[in-house]
C-alpha positions as CSV (number, residue, x, y, z in Angstrom):
1,M,3.6,3.3,-12.1
2,F,2.0,5.3,-9.0
3,T,2.9,8.7,-6.6
4,G,1.4,7.3,-3.4
5,I,-1.2,10.0,-3.0
6,I,-4.5,8.3,-2.1
7,E,-7.1,9.6,-4.7
8,A,-10.2,7.3,-2.5
9,T,-10.9,4.1,-0.5
10,G,-12.7,1.1,-1.9
11,I,-14.6,-1.5,0.2
12,I,-14.8,-4.6,-0.2
13,K,-18.2,-6.3,-1.4
14,K,-17.6,-9.8,-2.4
15,I,-14.6,-12.3,-2.1
16,T,-14.8,-15.8,-3.9
17,E,-12.0,-18.2,-3.8
18,H,-10.7,-19.8,-7.5
19,G,-8.2,-22.2,-6.1
20,T,-5.4,-20.9,-4.8
21,N,-6.6,-17.3,-6.6
22,K,-9.1,-14.7,-4.9
23,D,-11.9,-12.8,-7.1
24,F,-12.8,-9.7,-5.1
25,W,-15.4,-6.7,-5.9
26,L,-15.2,-3.7,-4.5
27,S,-17.1,-0.6,-4.3
28,A,-15.2,2.9,-5.4
29,D,-16.7,6.5,-6.4
30,F,-15.3,6.7,-9.0
31,T,-15.7,3.1,-10.5
32,D,-17.5,4.4,-13.6
33,E,-14.1,6.1,-14.7
34,L,-12.3,3.2,-14.8
35,K,-11.9,0.9,-17.8
36,I,-11.4,-3.2,-17.9
37,D,-7.5,-4.2,-17.9
38,Q,-7.1,-0.9,-16.6
39,S,-4.0,-1.0,-13.6
40,L,-5.3,0.5,-10.3
41,A,-3.1,0.2,-6.6
42,H,-5.2,-1.5,-3.7
43,N,-3.0,-0.5,-0.7
44,G,0.0,-0.4,-2.8
45,C,-0.3,-3.2,-4.7
46,C,-1.0,-3.7,-8.6
47,L,-4.2,-5.5,-9.8
48,T,-5.9,-5.0,-12.6
49,V,-9.7,-4.6,-13.2
50,V,-11.2,-7.3,-15.0
51,E,-15.2,-6.3,-14.9
52,K,-17.6,-3.9,-13.8
53,N,-21.1,-4.2,-12.5
54,G,-22.7,-0.5,-11.6
55,D,-20.7,0.9,-8.8
56,Q,-18.9,-2.2,-7.9
57,Y,-15.3,-3.6,-9.8
58,L,-13.3,-7.0,-10.2
59,V,-9.7,-7.3,-9.7
60,Q,-8.2,-11.1,-9.2
61,A,-5.3,-11.7,-7.0
62,I,-3.3,-14.7,-7.8
63,D,-1.2,-16.7,-4.6
64,E,2.0,-15.3,-4.8
65,T,0.6,-11.9,-4.5
66,L,-2.0,-13.5,-1.6
67,Q,0.9,-14.9,0.2
68,K,3.3,-11.2,-0.3
69,T,0.7,-8.9,0.2
70,N,-2.1,-8.0,2.8
71,V,-4.5,-8.7,0.4
72,G,-5.1,-12.3,1.5
73,S,-6.6,-11.0,4.8
74,W,-8.8,-8.6,3.2
75,K,-12.9,-9.1,4.7
76,I,-15.8,-8.0,3.7
77,G,-16.2,-4.5,4.9
78,D,-12.8,-3.9,4.8
79,V,-12.0,-0.4,4.0
80,V,-8.6,0.2,0.7
81,N,-7.0,3.2,0.0
82,L,-7.0,3.0,-3.8
83,E,-4.9,5.0,-6.8
84,R,-4.9,4.8,-10.5
85,C,-1.7,5.2,-11.9
86,M,0.2,8.6,-13.0
87,Q,-0.8,10.4,-15.5
88,M,2.7,11.6,-17.4
89,N,1.4,15.1,-17.9
90,G,0.8,15.4,-13.9
91,R,2.8,16.6,-11.2
92,L,4.3,13.8,-8.9
93,D,2.8,14.8,-5.5
94,G,4.3,11.2,-3.6
95,H,6.9,9.8,-4.8
96,I,7.8,7.2,-7.4
97,V,5.9,3.8,-6.8
98,Q,5.8,0.6,-8.3
99,G,2.4,-0.6,-7.0
100,H,4.8,-3.8,-6.5
101,V,4.8,-4.5,-2.4
102,D,8.3,-6.0,-1.2
103,E,7.1,-6.8,1.8
104,R,4.5,-7.0,4.6
105,G,5.4,-5.6,7.3
106,E,4.1,-5.1,10.8
107,V,2.2,-2.8,13.1
108,V,3.9,-2.2,16.3
109,S,2.2,0.8,17.9
110,V,-0.3,4.0,16.6
111,E,0.6,7.0,19.2
112,N,-2.3,10.0,18.7
113,R,0.5,12.9,19.3
114,D,-2.3,15.5,20.1
115,G,-4.0,15.9,16.4
116,S,-1.0,13.9,14.2
117,Y,-0.1,10.4,14.5
118,F,3.3,8.4,15.0
119,V,3.2,4.9,13.4
120,T,5.6,2.3,14.2
121,I,6.6,-0.8,11.9
122,K,8.5,-3.3,11.9
123,Y,9.2,-5.7,9.0
124,N,11.2,-9.1,8.3
125,E,14.7,-9.0,10.3
126,N,16.1,-10.8,7.3
127,S,15.4,-8.2,4.3
128,D,17.4,-6.7,2.4
129,F,15.3,-3.4,2.5
130,L,16.4,-0.2,4.1
131,T,15.3,2.7,5.4
132,V,16.8,6.1,6.5
133,P,15.0,9.0,8.1
134,Q,13.3,12.0,5.7
135,G,13.2,9.0,3.5
136,S,10.3,7.7,1.4
137,I,8.1,4.8,2.6
138,T,5.1,3.4,0.8
139,V,2.4,2.1,3.4
140,N,-0.7,0.5,2.1
141,G,0.0,2.5,-0.7
142,I,0.4,5.6,1.2
143,S,3.8,8.2,0.1
144,L,5.3,8.5,3.5
145,T,8.1,10.1,4.9
146,V,10.2,8.3,7.4
147,A,10.5,10.1,11.1
148,K,12.6,7.7,12.9
149,S,14.7,4.6,11.2
150,E,15.9,1.6,12.9
151,D,17.2,-2.1,12.4
152,Y,14.4,-3.5,10.4
153,Q,11.6,-0.7,12.1
154,F,10.8,2.4,11.3
155,S,8.2,5.4,12.3
156,V,6.0,7.6,10.1
157,A,4.4,10.6,11.2
158,I,0.8,10.7,9.8
159,I,-0.9,14.7,9.5
160,P,-4.9,14.5,10.2
161,Y,-5.9,14.8,6.4
162,T,-4.0,11.7,5.7
163,W,-5.4,9.7,8.7
164,D,-9.1,10.7,8.1
165,F,-8.7,10.8,4.4
166,T,-7.1,6.8,4.2
167,N,-7.2,3.5,5.5
168,M,-4.2,4.2,8.4
169,K,-7.1,5.5,11.6
170,N,-8.4,1.2,11.2
171,L,-4.3,0.4,12.3
172,K,-3.5,-1.6,15.5
173,P,-0.6,-3.5,16.7
174,G,-0.1,-6.7,14.9
175,D,-1.9,-5.4,11.4
176,A,-0.4,-6.3,9.0
177,V,0.8,-3.7,6.4
178,N,1.9,-3.9,2.5
179,L,5.4,-2.1,2.4
180,E,6.9,-0.7,-0.8
181,F,10.7,0.5,0.1
182,D,12.4,3.8,-2.1
183,I,13.2,2.3,-5.7
184,I,16.1,4.5,-5.8
185,G,17.5,3.2,-2.0
186,K,16.6,-0.3,-3.3
187,Y,19.2,0.0,-6.2
188,V,22.0,1.6,-3.5
189,A,21.4,-1.8,-1.4
190,K,21.8,-4.4,-4.3
191,L,25.2,-1.6,-5.6
192,L,26.0,-1.8,-2.0
193,A,26.1,-5.8,-1.4
194,K,27.7,-6.1,-5.1
195,S,30.4,-4.7,-4.4
196,H,31.5,-6.5,-0.6
């Protein structure tokens, strides 16, 4: 389980393919603290550390992950948001995040609003997921508050710290982002669908 509070960013150093799967070597400031078999959220997608070498570590993504998330579009040099799993004795600063990406979204627009940023993202029109104003959404692993909610589209307002510290600053219209919708909202939507 995660909180959506990004600890650091990592850089993709090497990519190799094994059938329909891909291996990714990344470098991060806290690589020396990682353990083999540890879960680590990468742009909100939970991947397992399988090997370490110096300041780099290896994670593997199977075809289902590559198809459902933006992991399949990663390139060498890309910056990825990182979060280690939540410690049960710590504060839940963001919201409950599972590290299981629900679907990919697409950036519609990025607006600089005199120091803060307003990012609009659309998602699959056949989706059962929904957002609500001031509700929680995870975008590329970042716990954010929905500023504006429309059918199959929402906007988030980004403070300068989050903009500078994460890979949000690299987003442009057309980019794919990983979305994990609020777990409570998902249960409510499922219950409502069953009652009709």
